[in-house]
C-alpha positions as CSV (number, residue, x, y, z in Angstrom):
1,M,0.0,0.0,0.0
2,A,1.1,3.6,-0.7
3,T,1.9,6.1,2.0
4,Y,0.0,9.4,2.1
5,T,0.0,12.5,4.3
6,Y,-3.3,14.3,4.7
7,K,-4.7,17.5,6.2
8,A,-8.4,17.6,7.1
9,I,-10.9,19.5,9.2
10,T,-13.1,17.9,11.8
11,K,-16.7,18.8,12.6
12,R,-15.5,20.8,15.5
13,G,-13.3,22.9,13.3
14,L,-9.9,21.3,14.1
15,V,-7.3,20.8,11.5
16,V,-5.7,17.4,11.8
17,R,-2.6,16.1,10.0
18,N,-1.2,12.5,9.8
19,R,0.6,10.0,7.6
20,V,-1.2,6.7,6.8
21,E,-0.8,3.7,4.5
22,V,-3.8,3.1,2.3
23,P,-4.5,1.4,-1.1
24,T,-5.4,4.5,-3.1
25,K,-5.9,8.2,-2.7
26,Q,-9.6,7.9,-3.5
27,F,-9.9,5.4,-0.8
28,L,-8.3,7.7,1.8
29,I,-10.5,10.6,0.8
30,R,-13.6,8.4,1.1
31,S,-12.5,7.1,4.5
32,L,-11.9,10.6,5.7
33,K,-15.4,11.8,4.6
34,E,-17.1,8.8,6.1
35,N,-15.4,9.6,9.5
36,D,-16.6,13.2,9.3
37,L,-13.3,14.7,8.2
38,L,-13.2,17.2,5.4
39,P,-10.0,16.7,3.3
40,I,-7.9,19.8,2.6
41,S,-4.9,18.1,1.0
42,V,-3.8,14.6,0.3
43,V,-0.1,14.1,-0.8
44,K,1.5,10.8,-1.8
45,I,4.9,10.1,-0.4
46,P,7.4,8.5,-2.9
47,Y,8.7,5.0,-2.1
48,G,12.1,4.7,-0.6
49,G,13.9,6.0,2.5
50,S,14.5,4.3,5.8
51,K,10.9,4.0,6.9
52,K,10.0,0.5,7.9
53,R,6.6,-0.8,6.8
54,V,4.5,-2.2,9.5
55,K,1.9,-4.8,8.6
56,Q,-1.6,-4.0,9.9
57,K,-4.5,-6.3,10.4
58,K,-6.9,-4.0,8.8
59,N,-6.9,-2.3,5.4
60,I,-8.8,0.6,6.8
61,S,-6.8,2.7,9.3
62,N,-8.4,3.5,12.6
63,L,-9.1,7.2,12.2
64,D,-10.1,7.6,15.8
65,E,-6.6,6.6,16.8
66,M,-5.1,8.9,14.2
67,M,-6.7,11.9,15.7
68,K,-5.1,11.4,19.1
69,N,-2.1,13.5,19.9
70,L,-2.0,15.2,16.5
71,N,-0.8,18.7,15.7
72,T,-4.1,20.5,15.6
73,T,-5.1,24.2,15.1
74,K,-8.5,25.7,16.0
75,V,-10.1,27.1,12.8
76,Q,-13.8,27.7,13.6
77,N,-16.6,26.2,15.6
78,K,-18.9,23.9,13.7
79,E,-22.2,22.3,14.7
80,E,-21.7,19.3,16.9
81,P,-23.9,16.1,16.6
82,T,-27.2,16.2,18.5
83,T,-27.9,14.0,21.5
84,A,-30.3,11.9,19.4
85,Q,-27.6,11.4,16.7
86,R,-25.1,10.3,19.3
87,V,-27.5,7.9,20.9
88,K,-28.4,6.4,17.5
89,M,-24.7,6.1,16.6
90,Y,-23.9,4.5,20.0
91,F,-26.6,1.8,19.5
92,A,-25.5,1.3,15.9
93,R,-22.0,0.5,17.0
94,Q,-23.1,-1.8,19.9
95,R,-25.2,-4.0,17.6
96,K,-23.7,-7.4,17.3
97,I,-23.1,-9.2,14.0
98,T,-25.5,-12.1,13.8
99,P,-25.4,-15.3,11.7
100,R,-28.3,-13.8,9.7
101,D,-26.0,-10.9,8.6
102,I,-23.5,-13.4,7.2
103,V,-26.2,-15.4,5.4
104,V,-27.7,-12.2,3.8
105,F,-24.2,-11.1,2.7
106,T,-23.4,-14.5,1.2
107,Q,-26.7,-14.8,-0.6
108,N,-26.5,-11.2,-2.0
109,F,-22.8,-11.7,-3.1
110,Y,-23.7,-15.0,-4.9
111,L,-26.6,-13.4,-6.7
112,L,-24.5,-10.5,-7.8
113,K,-21.7,-12.7,-9.0
114,K,-24.2,-14.7,-11.0
115,A,-25.2,-11.4,-12.6
116,N,-21.6,-11.0,-13.7
117,F,-20.7,-8.3,-11.1
118,N,-17.0,-8.1,-10.4
119,N,-15.9,-8.4,-6.7
120,I,-15.4,-4.6,-6.2
121,H,-18.8,-3.7,-7.7
122,A,-20.6,-6.5,-5.8
123,L,-19.0,-5.4,-2.5
124,R,-19.9,-1.7,-3.0
125,T,-23.5,-2.6,-3.8
126,I,-23.8,-4.8,-0.7
127,I,-22.1,-2.2,1.6
128,D,-24.7,0.4,0.5
129,S,-27.6,-1.9,1.6
130,T,-25.9,-3.2,4.8
131,E,-27.7,-2.0,8.0
132,N,-25.4,-3.4,10.6
133,F,-22.8,-0.6,11.2
134,I,-20.0,-2.9,12.5
135,F,-20.5,-5.4,9.7
136,R,-20.5,-2.6,7.1
137,E,-17.1,-1.5,8.4
138,I,-15.8,-5.0,8.0
139,L,-17.1,-5.2,4.4
140,E,-15.5,-1.9,3.7
141,D,-12.2,-3.3,5.0
142,I,-12.6,-6.3,2.7
143,L,-13.4,-4.0,-0.2
144,A,-10.2,-1.9,0.5
145,G,-8.1,-5.1,0.4
146,V,-9.7,-6.2,-2.9
147,E,-9.0,-2.7,-4.4
148,A,-5.4,-3.1,-3.3
149,G,-5.1,-6.4,-5.2
150,E,-5.6,-8.8,-2.3
151,N,-7.9,-11.8,-2.1
152,M,-11.1,-11.5,-0.1
153,Y,-10.2,-14.4,2.2
154,T,-7.0,-12.7,3.4
155,T,-9.0,-10.0,5.0
156,M,-11.7,-12.4,6.2
157,E,-9.0,-14.3,8.1
158,Y,-8.5,-11.2,10.3
159,Y,-12.2,-11.5,11.3
160,S,-12.2,-15.2,12.2
161,D,-14.6,-14.3,15.1
162,V,-17.1,-13.1,12.6
163,F,-16.7,-15.5,9.6
164,P,-16.7,-19.3,10.4
165,Y,-13.4,-21.1,9.7
166,I,-15.0,-23.4,7.1
167,Y,-16.7,-20.4,5.5
168,I,-13.4,-18.6,5.1
169,N,-11.7,-21.6,3.6
170,M,-14.5,-22.2,1.1
171,I,-13.9,-18.6,-0.2
172,K,-10.2,-19.3,-0.2
173,V,-10.7,-22.4,-2.3
174,G,-12.9,-20.5,-4.7
175,E,-10.5,-17.6,-5.2
176,L,-7.4,-19.9,-5.6
177,S,-9.2,-22.1,-8.1
178,G,-10.9,-19.3,-10.0
179,S,-14.5,-20.4,-9.1
180,L,-15.6,-17.8,-6.5
181,T,-19.2,-17.9,-7.6
182,N,-19.4,-21.7,-7.1
183,S,-17.7,-21.3,-3.7
184,F,-20.3,-18.7,-2.6
185,E,-23.0,-21.1,-3.8
186,Q,-21.5,-23.8,-1.6
187,A,-21.2,-21.3,1.3
188,V,-24.9,-20.4,0.9
189,R,-25.8,-24.1,1.0
190,Y,-23.4,-24.7,4.0
191,L,-25.0,-21.8,6.0
192,D,-28.5,-22.9,5.2
193,E,-27.8,-26.5,6.2
194,T,-26.1,-25.4,9.4
195,N,-28.9,-23.1,10.4
196,A,-31.5,-25.8,9.6
197,L,-29.6,-28.4,11.6
198,N,-29.2,-26.0,14.6
199,K,-32.9,-25.1,14.5
200,K,-33.9,-28.8,14.6
201,I,-31.5,-29.6,17.4
202,R,-32.5,-26.5,19.4
203,S,-36.2,-27.4,19.0
204,I,-35.5,-30.8,20.6
205,L,-32.9,-29.9,23.2
206,V,-34.1,-26.5,24.5
207,P,-37.5,-27.5,25.9
208,N,-36.1,-30.7,27.4
209,L,-33.1,-29.0,28.9
210,I,-35.4,-26.4,30.5
211,Q,-37.5,-29.2,31.9
212,F,-34.3,-31.0,33.1
213,V,-33.0,-27.9,34.8
214,L,-36.3,-27.2,36.5
215,L,-36.5,-30.7,37.8
216,L,-33.0,-30.4,39.2
217,V,-33.9,-27.1,40.9
218,M,-37.1,-28.6,42.4
219,L,-35.1,-31.7,43.5
220,F,-32.4,-29.6,45.3
221,V,-34.8,-27.1,46.8
222,G,-37.3,-29.8,47.8
223,T,-34.5,-31.8,49.5
224,L,-33.0,-28.8,51.3
225,V,-36.2,-27.0,52.3
226,A,-39.2,-29.3,52.2
227,I,-37.6,-32.5,53.6
228,P,-36.3,-30.8,56.8
229,A,-39.7,-29.3,57.4
230,I,-41.4,-32.7,57.1
231,Q,-38.8,-34.2,59.4
232,N,-39.6,-31.5,62.0
233,V,-43.3,-32.4,61.8
234,Y,-42.4,-36.1,62.5
235,E,-40.3,-35.1,65.5
236,E,-42.8,-32.6,67.0
237,L,-45.7,-35.1,66.9
238,G,-43.5,-37.9,68.2
239,S,-44.0,-40.2,65.2
240,K,-41.8,-43.2,65.0
241,D,-41.9,-43.2,61.2
242,T,-38.9,-42.0,59.3
243,L,-38.3,-40.6,55.9
244,P,-37.4,-43.0,53.0
245,A,-33.8,-44.2,53.0
246,V,-33.1,-42.7,49.6
247,T,-34.4,-39.3,50.8
248,L,-32.2,-39.4,53.9
249,W,-29.2,-40.4,51.8
250,F,-29.7,-37.6,49.3
251,Q,-30.3,-35.1,52.0
252,K,-27.1,-36.0,53.7
253,F,-25.3,-35.9,50.3
254,L,-26.5,-32.4,49.6
255,N,-25.7,-31.1,53.1
256,G,-22.2,-32.4,52.6
257,L,-21.9,-30.6,49.3
258,V,-23.1,-27.4,50.9
259,E,-20.7,-27.7,53.8
260,Y,-17.7,-28.7,51.9
261,W,-18.5,-27.0,48.6
262,Y,-14.9,-26.2,47.8
263,I,-13.9,-29.9,47.6
264,P,-16.2,-30.8,44.6
265,T,-15.5,-27.4,43.1
266,L,-11.8,-28.0,43.1
267,I,-12.2,-31.6,41.8
268,V,-14.4,-30.4,38.9
269,L,-12.1,-27.5,38.0
270,G,-9.1,-29.9,38.2
271,I,-10.8,-32.3,35.8
272,I,-11.7,-29.6,33.4
273,A,-8.2,-28.1,33.5
274,A,-6.7,-31.5,32.9
275,I,-9.0,-32.2,29.9
276,V,-8.3,-28.7,28.4
277,F,-4.5,-29.1,28.8
278,Y,-4.6,-32.6,27.2
279,V,-6.8,-31.4,24.3
280,H,-4.3,-28.6,23.6
281,T,-1.4,-31.1,23.2
282,P,-0.9,-32.5,19.6
283,K,-1.8,-36.1,20.7
284,G,-4.7,-34.9,22.8
285,K,-6.1,-32.8,20.0
286,Y,-5.8,-35.7,17.5
287,N,-7.6,-38.1,19.9
288,F,-10.3,-35.5,20.6
289,H,-10.9,-35.0,16.9
290,Y,-11.0,-38.8,16.5
291,F,-13.6,-39.0,19.3
292,K,-15.7,-36.5,17.4
293,Y,-15.9,-38.9,14.5
294,K,-16.6,-41.9,16.7
295,A,-18.9,-40.1,19.2
296,P,-22.4,-41.7,19.7
297,V,-25.3,-40.0,17.9
298,F,-23.4,-37.1,16.2
299,G,-20.1,-38.8,15.3
300,E,-21.2,-40.2,12.0
301,L,-22.8,-36.9,11.0
302,I,-19.7,-34.9,11.8
303,F,-17.5,-37.2,9.6
304,A,-20.1,-37.2,6.8
305,L,-20.2,-33.4,6.7
306,D,-16.4,-33.0,6.7
307,F,-15.9,-35.6,4.0
308,S,-18.7,-34.1,1.9
309,R,-17.0,-30.6,2.2
310,L,-13.7,-32.2,1.1
311,I,-15.2,-33.9,-2.0
312,R,-17.2,-30.8,-2.9
313,A,-14.0,-28.7,-2.8
314,M,-12.0,-31.3,-4.7
315,L,-14.7,-31.4,-7.4
316,L,-14.6,-27.6,-7.7
317,N,-10.9,-27.7,-8.2
318,L,-10.9,-30.6,-10.6
319,Q,-13.5,-28.9,-12.8
320,N,-11.1,-25.9,-13.0
321,G,-8.3,-28.0,-14.4
322,M,-6.3,-28.9,-11.2
323,R,-4.6,-32.2,-10.8
324,I,-5.6,-34.5,-8.0
325,Q,-2.6,-33.6,-5.9
326,E,-3.2,-29.9,-6.3
327,A,-6.9,-30.4,-5.6
328,L,-6.1,-32.1,-2.4
329,E,-3.6,-29.5,-1.3
330,V,-6.1,-26.6,-1.9
331,S,-9.2,-28.5,-0.6
332,K,-7.7,-29.5,2.7
333,N,-8.2,-25.8,3.8
334,V,-11.9,-26.5,4.2
335,I,-11.1,-29.1,6.9
336,K,-10.3,-28.4,10.5
337,N,-10.3,-31.9,12.0
338,Y,-6.8,-33.3,12.5
339,V,-7.9,-36.9,11.7
340,M,-9.2,-35.9,8.3
341,L,-6.2,-33.7,7.7
342,S,-3.8,-36.6,8.4
343,M,-5.7,-38.8,5.9
344,I,-5.4,-36.0,3.3
345,E,-1.6,-35.7,3.9
346,T,-1.2,-39.4,3.6
347,S,-3.2,-39.3,0.3
348,I,-0.8,-36.6,-1.0
349,N,2.2,-38.7,0.0
350,N,0.7,-41.7,-1.7
351,I,0.4,-39.8,-4.9
352,L,4.0,-38.8,-4.7
353,V,5.1,-42.4,-4.3
354,G,2.7,-43.7,-6.9
355,T,0.1,-45.5,-4.8
356,S,-3.6,-44.9,-4.4
357,W,-4.8,-41.7,-2.8
358,I,-8.1,-43.3,-1.8
359,E,-6.4,-45.9,0.4
360,P,-6.1,-43.8,3.6
361,F,-9.8,-43.0,3.6
362,E,-10.6,-46.7,3.0
363,K,-8.3,-48.0,5.8
364,S,-9.5,-45.4,8.3
365,G,-12.8,-47.3,8.8
366,L,-14.6,-44.0,8.9
367,A,-15.6,-43.6,5.2
368,K,-18.4,-46.0,4.0
369,P,-17.4,-48.6,1.4
370,M,-19.8,-47.2,-1.1
371,Q,-18.0,-43.8,-1.0
372,T,-14.5,-45.2,-1.5
373,E,-15.7,-47.6,-4.3
374,M,-17.3,-44.7,-6.2
375,L,-13.9,-42.9,-6.0
376,K,-12.1,-46.0,-7.3
377,I,-14.5,-46.3,-10.2
378,G,-14.0,-42.6,-10.9
379,M,-10.3,-43.1,-11.1
380,Q,-10.9,-45.6,-13.9
381,T,-13.5,-43.6,-15.8
382,D,-14.2,-39.8,-15.2
383,L,-13.3,-38.7,-11.6
384,A,-15.1,-35.3,-11.8
385,E,-18.3,-36.9,-13.1
386,M,-18.2,-39.7,-10.5
387,M,-17.5,-37.1,-7.7
388,E,-20.7,-35.3,-8.8
389,K,-22.6,-38.5,-8.2
390,L,-20.8,-39.1,-5.0
391,V,-21.8,-35.6,-3.7
392,E,-25.4,-36.4,-4.5
393,Y,-25.1,-39.8,-2.7
394,M,-23.5,-38.2,0.3
395,Q,-26.2,-35.5,0.5
396,I,-28.8,-38.3,0.6
397,D,-26.8,-40.1,3.2
398,I,-26.4,-37.0,5.4
399,D,-30.2,-36.4,5.2
400,D,-30.7,-40.0,6.4
401,I,-28.3,-39.6,9.3
402,M,-30.0,-36.4,10.4
403,T,-33.4,-38.1,10.2
404,K,-32.0,-40.9,12.5
405,I,-30.6,-38.3,14.9
406,M,-33.8,-36.4,15.1
407,K,-35.6,-39.7,16.0
408,A,-33.0,-40.9,18.5
409,L,-32.3,-37.5,20.2
410,P,-35.7,-37.1,21.8
411,Q,-35.6,-40.6,23.1
412,I,-32.3,-40.0,24.8
413,V,-33.4,-36.7,26.3
414,Y,-36.7,-38.2,27.5
415,A,-34.8,-41.1,29.1
416,I,-32.5,-38.7,31.0
417,V,-35.4,-36.5,32.1
418,G,-37.4,-39.6,33.1
419,V,-34.6,-40.8,35.4
420,V,-34.4,-37.4,37.1
421,L,-38.2,-37.3,37.4
422,I,-38.3,-40.8,39.0
423,F,-35.6,-39.8,41.5
424,F,-37.5,-36.6,42.3
425,V,-40.6,-38.5,43.0
426,L,-38.8,-40.9,45.3
427,V,-36.8,-38.2,47.2
428,V,-39.3,-35.4,47.5
429,L,-42.9,-36.4,46.5
430,V,-43.1,-39.6,48.5
431,P,-42.5,-37.9,51.8
432,C,-44.9,-35.1,50.9
433,V,-47.6,-37.7,50.0
434,Q,-47.0,-39.4,53.4
435,V,-47.6,-36.2,55.2
436,Y,-50.7,-35.4,53.1
437,M,-52.1,-38.8,53.8
438,S,-51.3,-38.4,57.5
439,N,-50.1,-42.0,57.9
440,F,-47.5,-40.8,60.3
441,L,-50.2,-39.8,62.8
442,F,-51.1,-43.4,63.5
443,S,-47.6,-44.2,64.6
444,A,-47.6,-41.0,66.7
445,Y,-50.9,-42.0,68.3
446,L,-49.7,-45.5,69.0
């Protein structure tokens, strides 16, 4: 990026001067105006000299920081923003970026690319219609990078807390392979499928989790409050009856937790710290990622989604003239799981030594025989065409897996809630029923 010195006037009538690195003169002027600075002069500094270039994360310079400790001269008093404008700007800056914002941006960009818009034109069009103030600033930063000759994904990587990892790498694959439109189509499908899956899971888990938490609260409160009150009634009336053994045991257990709360707390924290430390080691992370693929209920779905993304990315690259090795090298960027990445690296090494690149997926025991057989047939006929069929087959397989999960998940949740409910009945409701029926009065009378 080129270096410019500028002089501008603020709304308060202050003249500010500074030196910045920006892609173009027009971009700097636009940035100054958008930040309520009226440019007076903008001069480009020739390349050369002893100045060391500092790499910044953003393409847009933070003009708020620029205005601190600058050489300023009072010119004239200008109208300041009203209180309503300040409040509106404050809430605009506080609004968070939601997944819906990412979905709308992706859909709009895909449609504009299909209409033969170039990246700069498409970004400018979307920025003008973006309501979220913070997200609009990020898109302007991406636009600045594109105008400077950078790829979109390089700026997106600086905003990994906004754009999902898989999403960024889908865009990266598209830009490196020259099929950005297809990548955005895949990204739209990925976001829609992810949102649909999350909604289905939330619709099952949230009500049952709320019910589960309420049962636990009732169990703890009933044991700590209601049970001692019932015990006092027994003692005051001189009844020889006692509370059920399970109630007495659970009451004693909870009283011990309350009295020595720090012991279980330290144990739980220690277990969590040990797990986190182990997962952050190379071996621990690999084992954790392998557990994801073998986990009950969701493991099969997680592997199917990752393998489907890999095949889709490879198909995109093969259709753009890449060789299998190059397609694997670029496509591995859409994968984050260490187990899958190790299989991809083994496949690349197999290609270098002249053996089958499909073998690592086949030997892993994770890929289904139908999937690897289709790839083998594709190597003997037309790999790209067979991969298209494989993608269709895997989509059907993923839908079947999701259907099974949606059927099994409620049963699992209901079983857990049922166990807690039965325990609640035994511990709390049975003593309450005894008091209500007044059976203990007979023993007190006798």
